[in-house]
C-alpha positions in Angstrom: 45.1 46.4 -29.0 43.7 48.7 -31.6 41.9 47.0 -34.5 42.2 48.4 -37.9 41.8 47.2 -41.5 44.6 46.2 -43.9 45.1 47.8 -47.3 43.5 44.7 -48.8 40.5 44.9 -46.6 40.1 48.6 -47.5 40.2 47.7 -51.2 37.5 45.0 -50.6 35.4 47.4 -48.6 35.5 49.9 -51.5 34.4 47.1 -53.9 31.5 46.1 -51.6 30.1 49.6 -51.3 28.6 50.1 -54.7 26.0 52.7 -53.8 27.6 56.1 -54.4 26.6 57.5 -51.0 27.8 54.4 -49.1 31.1 54.4 -51.0 31.6 58.1 -50.2 30.8 57.6 -46.5 33.5 55.0 -46.2 36.0 56.9 -48.4 35.6 60.2 -46.6 36.0 58.7 -43.2 39.0 56.6 -44.3 40.8 59.5 -46.0 40.2 62.1 -43.3 40.1 60.1 -40.1 37.0 62.0 -39.0 34.4 60.7 -36.6 30.9 59.8 -37.6 29.3 62.9 -36.1 31.8 65.0 -38.0 31.1 63.1 -41.2 27.4 63.8 -41.1 28.0 67.5 -40.4 30.0 68.2 -43.5 28.4 70.9 -45.5 28.8 71.3 -49.3 30.6 74.6 -48.7 33.2 72.8 -46.5 34.5 70.8 -49.5 37.3 72.2 -51.7 39.5 70.5 -54.4 42.3 69.6 -51.9 40.6 69.4 -48.5 37.5 69.4 -46.4 37.0 71.8 -43.5 35.8 69.5 -40.6 35.2 70.9 -37.2 37.6 73.8 -37.6 40.4 71.9 -39.1 41.7 71.2 -42.6 41.5 67.5 -43.7 43.3 66.7 -47.0 41.6 64.6 -49.6 42.4 63.3 -53.1 41.2 65.0 -56.3 39.2 61.9 -57.1 37.3 62.1 -53.8 36.6 65.8 -54.3 35.2 65.0 -57.8 33.0 62.2 -56.4 31.8 64.3 -53.5 30.8 67.3 -55.6 29.0 65.1 -58.1 27.1 63.4 -55.3 26.3 66.6 -53.5 24.8 68.1 -56.6 22.2 65.3 -56.6 20.2 66.9 -53.7 19.2 70.3 -52.4 20.4 69.9 -48.8 23.3 72.1 -47.5 24.9 68.9 -46.1 26.9 66.6 -48.3 25.2 63.5 -47.0 21.4 63.6 -47.0 18.5 61.3 -47.4 15.2 61.6 -49.2 13.5 62.2 -45.9 16.0 64.4 -44.2 18.5 67.1 -45.2 21.2 65.4 -43.0 22.1 61.7 -42.6 22.1 60.6 -39.0 25.1 59.1 -37.2 23.0 56.0 -36.4 22.3 55.4 -40.1 26.0 55.8 -41.0 26.8 53.2 -38.3 24.3 50.8 -39.8 25.6 51.3 -43.3 29.3 50.9 -42.5 28.6 47.9 -40.2 26.7 46.2 -43.0 29.8 46.4 -45.3 32.3 45.6 -42.6 30.5 42.3 -41.7 30.8 41.2 -45.3 34.7 41.4 -45.3 36.4 38.0 -45.5 37.7 37.0 -42.2 35.3 39.3 -40.4 36.0 42.3 -38.2 35.6 42.0 -34.4 34.5 45.6 -33.9 32.3 46.3 -36.9 31.8 50.0 -36.3 32.7 53.1 -38.4 35.3 54.0 -35.8 37.5 51.3 -37.2 37.9 53.5 -40.3 39.2 56.3 -38.2 41.7 53.9 -36.6 42.6 52.5 -40.0 43.4 56.0 -41.2 45.7 56.6 -38.2 47.3 53.2 -38.5 48.1 53.6 -42.2 49.4 57.1 -41.6 51.7 55.9 -38.8 53.0 53.1 -41.0 53.8 55.6 -43.7 55.7 57.7 -41.2 53.4 60.7 -41.4 54.4 63.1 -38.7 52.5 62.9 -35.4 51.5 66.6 -35.6 50.0 66.0 -39.1 48.0 63.0 -38.0 46.7 65.0 -35.0 45.7 67.9 -37.3 44.0 65.6 -39.8 42.0 63.6 -37.3 41.4 66.1 -34.5 42.3 63.5 -31.9 43.6 64.7 -28.6 47.3 64.3 -28.0 47.0 61.7 -25.2 44.7 59.4 -27.2 46.9 59.8 -30.3 50.0 59.1 -28.3 48.4 55.9 -27.0 47.5 54.8 -30.5 50.9 55.7 -31.8 52.6 53.6 -29.2 50.3 50.6 -30.0 50.6 50.9 -33.7 54.2 52.0 -34.3 56.3 49.3 -35.9 59.5 50.8 -34.7 61.8 48.2 -33.1 62.4 48.8 -29.4 66.0 49.8 -28.7 68.1 49.1 -25.7 67.7 52.4 -24.0 71.0 52.1 -22.2 72.9 51.6 -25.5 71.6 54.9 -27.0 73.4 57.0 -24.4 76.5 54.8 -23.7 
């Protein structure tokens, strides 16, 4: 079964991540459903008021996230949104460490404390809000087979008696 965070856990995660960069890492991954490698590859020029261009696709974001991202990106000279003092680009390993740190602080714990849980949380919340399959696929960049598997695991549709549908 796919593990994902509840809305309450996402709110708590946002509260825990007080450092601007850490909060943005979590928020971008949650809002876009991008992978960690895609996250660290976002360039300043990829960010616009309504979306981020990630790996050749358009991922929609809120105006608040846009404002926070542009403010943060102005704080350093790197062409990448997420940088460190030592490097122009944050590494996937460092993102994993940061996100794991916050996930482990959530009440009740998380079995799989990796950034990937934010990607699955994005998908789960989109499915539960009845966002069309094609839109989720475009936003996350997941392959059709993997997304179909996740959709079947996460969909809260009640199974119907197949025979009655066509009777």
